[in-house]
C-alpha positions as CSV (number, residue, x, y, z in Angstrom):
1,M,26.3,-13.9,11.4
2,S,23.1,-12.0,11.2
3,G,20.7,-14.4,9.5
4,R,22.4,-14.5,6.1
5,P,21.9,-17.7,4.2
6,A,24.8,-20.2,4.4
7,H,25.7,-19.8,0.8
8,L,26.4,-16.1,1.4
9,S,28.6,-16.6,4.4
10,R,32.2,-15.5,4.6
11,G,33.2,-19.2,4.3
12,A,31.9,-19.1,0.7
13,L,35.0,-17.1,-0.2
14,V,36.9,-20.4,-0.5
15,V,35.6,-20.8,-4.1
16,P,36.7,-17.3,-5.3
17,A,40.1,-18.0,-3.5
18,I,40.5,-21.3,-5.4
19,L,39.6,-19.5,-8.7
20,A,42.1,-16.8,-8.0
21,A,44.8,-19.3,-7.2
22,L,44.0,-21.2,-10.4
23,G,44.3,-17.9,-12.3
24,I,47.7,-17.3,-10.7
25,F,48.8,-20.8,-11.6
26,L,47.7,-20.4,-15.2
27,T,49.3,-17.0,-15.5
28,Y,52.6,-18.3,-14.2
29,G,52.5,-21.3,-16.4
30,T,51.7,-19.2,-19.5
31,L,54.4,-16.7,-18.8
32,T,57.0,-19.5,-18.4
33,M,55.8,-21.6,-21.2
34,Q,58.3,-22.3,-23.9
35,V,56.5,-22.0,-27.3
36,V,58.0,-23.8,-30.3
37,G,56.8,-22.7,-33.7
38,D,53.7,-20.8,-34.7
39,G,51.0,-23.0,-33.2
40,G,48.1,-22.1,-35.4
41,L,45.8,-19.1,-35.6
42,F,46.0,-18.2,-31.9
43,G,49.0,-20.1,-30.7
44,P,49.3,-22.3,-27.6
45,T,49.2,-19.4,-25.1
46,T,45.9,-18.0,-26.1
47,M,43.6,-20.4,-24.3
48,P,45.5,-20.3,-21.0
49,W,45.3,-16.5,-21.0
50,I,41.6,-16.6,-21.7
51,V,40.9,-19.1,-19.0
52,A,43.2,-17.2,-16.5
53,I,41.3,-14.0,-17.2
54,L,38.0,-15.7,-16.8
55,C,39.2,-17.2,-13.5
56,Y,40.1,-13.7,-12.2
57,V,36.8,-12.2,-13.4
58,V,34.6,-14.9,-12.0
59,A,36.5,-14.9,-8.7
60,A,36.1,-11.1,-8.4
61,L,32.3,-11.3,-9.2
62,L,31.7,-14.1,-6.7
63,A,33.6,-12.3,-4.0
64,F,31.7,-9.1,-4.6
65,D,28.4,-11.0,-4.5
66,I,29.3,-12.7,-1.3
67,L,30.7,-9.6,0.5
68,R,28.1,-7.0,-0.6
69,P,25.7,-5.8,2.0
70,R,22.4,-7.6,2.1
71,P,19.8,-5.5,4.0
72,E,17.1,-8.1,3.4
73,F,19.0,-10.5,5.6
74,D,20.5,-8.0,8.1
75,A,17.1,-6.5,9.1
76,P,15.2,-8.1,12.0
77,A,12.5,-10.5,10.9
78,P,8.9,-9.1,11.2
79,A,6.9,-10.4,14.2
80,A,4.4,-13.1,13.4
81,A,0.8,-11.8,13.4
82,S,-1.9,-13.6,15.3
83,T,-5.2,-14.4,13.4
84,G,-7.3,-14.3,16.6
85,D,-8.1,-18.1,16.7
86,G,-4.8,-19.1,18.2
87,D,-3.0,-19.5,14.9
88,V,0.0,-17.5,14.1
89,E,0.4,-16.3,10.5
90,G,3.8,-16.8,8.9
91,A,4.7,-19.9,11.1
92,A,3.2,-22.3,8.6
93,G,2.4,-22.2,4.9
94,G,5.2,-21.5,2.4
95,D,7.4,-19.6,5.0
96,A,9.5,-22.6,6.1
97,P,13.2,-22.2,5.6
98,A,14.6,-23.9,2.6
99,D,16.5,-27.2,3.1
100,T,20.2,-26.4,2.8
101,G,21.4,-30.0,2.8
102,V,23.4,-31.6,0.0
103,N,21.4,-33.1,-2.9
104,A,23.3,-36.4,-2.9
105,P,21.7,-37.9,-6.1
106,A,22.5,-34.8,-8.1
107,V,26.1,-34.7,-6.9
108,L,26.5,-38.4,-7.6
109,T,25.0,-38.0,-11.1
110,A,27.4,-35.2,-11.9
111,V,30.4,-37.0,-10.5
112,G,29.4,-40.2,-12.2
113,G,29.0,-38.3,-15.5
114,V,32.5,-37.0,-15.2
115,A,33.9,-40.4,-14.3
116,A,32.1,-42.0,-17.2
117,F,33.4,-39.3,-19.5
118,I,36.9,-40.0,-18.5
119,V,36.5,-43.8,-19.1
120,V,34.7,-43.7,-22.4
121,L,36.6,-40.7,-24.0
122,P,39.2,-42.8,-25.8
123,Y,36.6,-45.2,-27.2
124,L,33.7,-43.0,-28.1
125,G,35.7,-39.9,-28.9
126,W,35.2,-36.3,-27.9
127,I,31.9,-35.5,-29.5
128,L,29.9,-38.4,-28.1
129,S,31.6,-38.4,-24.7
130,A,31.1,-34.7,-24.2
131,T,27.5,-35.0,-25.2
132,G,27.0,-37.7,-22.6
133,L,28.7,-35.5,-20.0
134,F,26.5,-32.5,-20.9
135,V,23.4,-34.7,-20.5
136,A,24.6,-36.1,-17.2
137,V,25.3,-32.6,-15.7
138,A,22.1,-31.2,-17.1
139,A,20.2,-34.1,-15.5
140,A,22.0,-33.5,-12.2
141,L,20.9,-29.9,-12.3
142,G,17.2,-31.0,-12.7
143,N,16.6,-30.9,-16.5
144,R,14.4,-33.7,-17.7
145,H,14.0,-32.8,-21.4
146,W,16.2,-35.7,-22.7
147,A,16.0,-34.9,-26.4
148,A,16.8,-31.2,-25.8
149,M,19.7,-32.1,-23.6
150,A,21.2,-34.5,-26.1
151,I,20.8,-32.0,-29.0
152,G,22.3,-29.2,-26.9
153,G,25.2,-31.4,-25.8
154,L,25.9,-32.5,-29.3
155,A,25.9,-28.9,-30.5
156,V,28.2,-27.7,-27.7
157,S,30.6,-30.6,-28.1
158,S,30.7,-30.2,-31.9
159,A,31.4,-26.5,-31.5
160,V,34.3,-27.2,-29.2
161,Q,35.6,-29.8,-31.6
162,V,35.5,-27.2,-34.4
163,V,37.2,-24.5,-32.3
164,F,40.0,-26.8,-31.2
165,S,40.6,-28.4,-34.6
166,M,40.1,-25.5,-37.0
167,L,41.2,-22.5,-34.9
168,L,43.7,-23.9,-32.5
169,G,45.1,-26.8,-34.6
170,I,44.6,-29.3,-31.7
171,S,42.9,-32.6,-32.5
172,L,40.6,-34.0,-29.8
173,P,40.1,-37.8,-29.5
174,A,38.0,-39.1,-32.4
175,G,37.2,-42.6,-30.9
176,F,35.5,-45.1,-33.2
177,V,33.8,-42.3,-35.1
178,G,37.2,-41.3,-36.6
179,G,37.3,-44.6,-38.5
180,F,34.3,-43.6,-40.6
């Protein structure tokens, strides 16, 4: 490999391959699905088709981004210039390579958020559980605006609730909120 960052290596094609395989699985499942009745405004096969198409599109875009030529990484690095007093410019300062290690706290926060979502979903219901999941993932990605994350998560989870219940005719878990 000629100096390309690790996230742009050929090994990164695993993610587009998994997305393409998921798209194939969804396509097969949707084609062989036995539909009983009308199923609401869109019917039960609409969402699997949308997700399958999104899997194919994202897989293709990721593969293109990984495989496209990157002249900025394929060109030889410029030689470091000497300042005359023994120091070499470019060797220090902000030119150090970025750390490519795994951010364990961020991964654990995201995985913990998903695990907590699974555990509390039957009790808190979709809207509150999904809001918590949104906050956990946003925090794992580095956001520290807690009120904005909570409001954003509440808005997104409420919108998903409306789409599923009103347009698709599918009820998501209401939790204790359903008793009010």
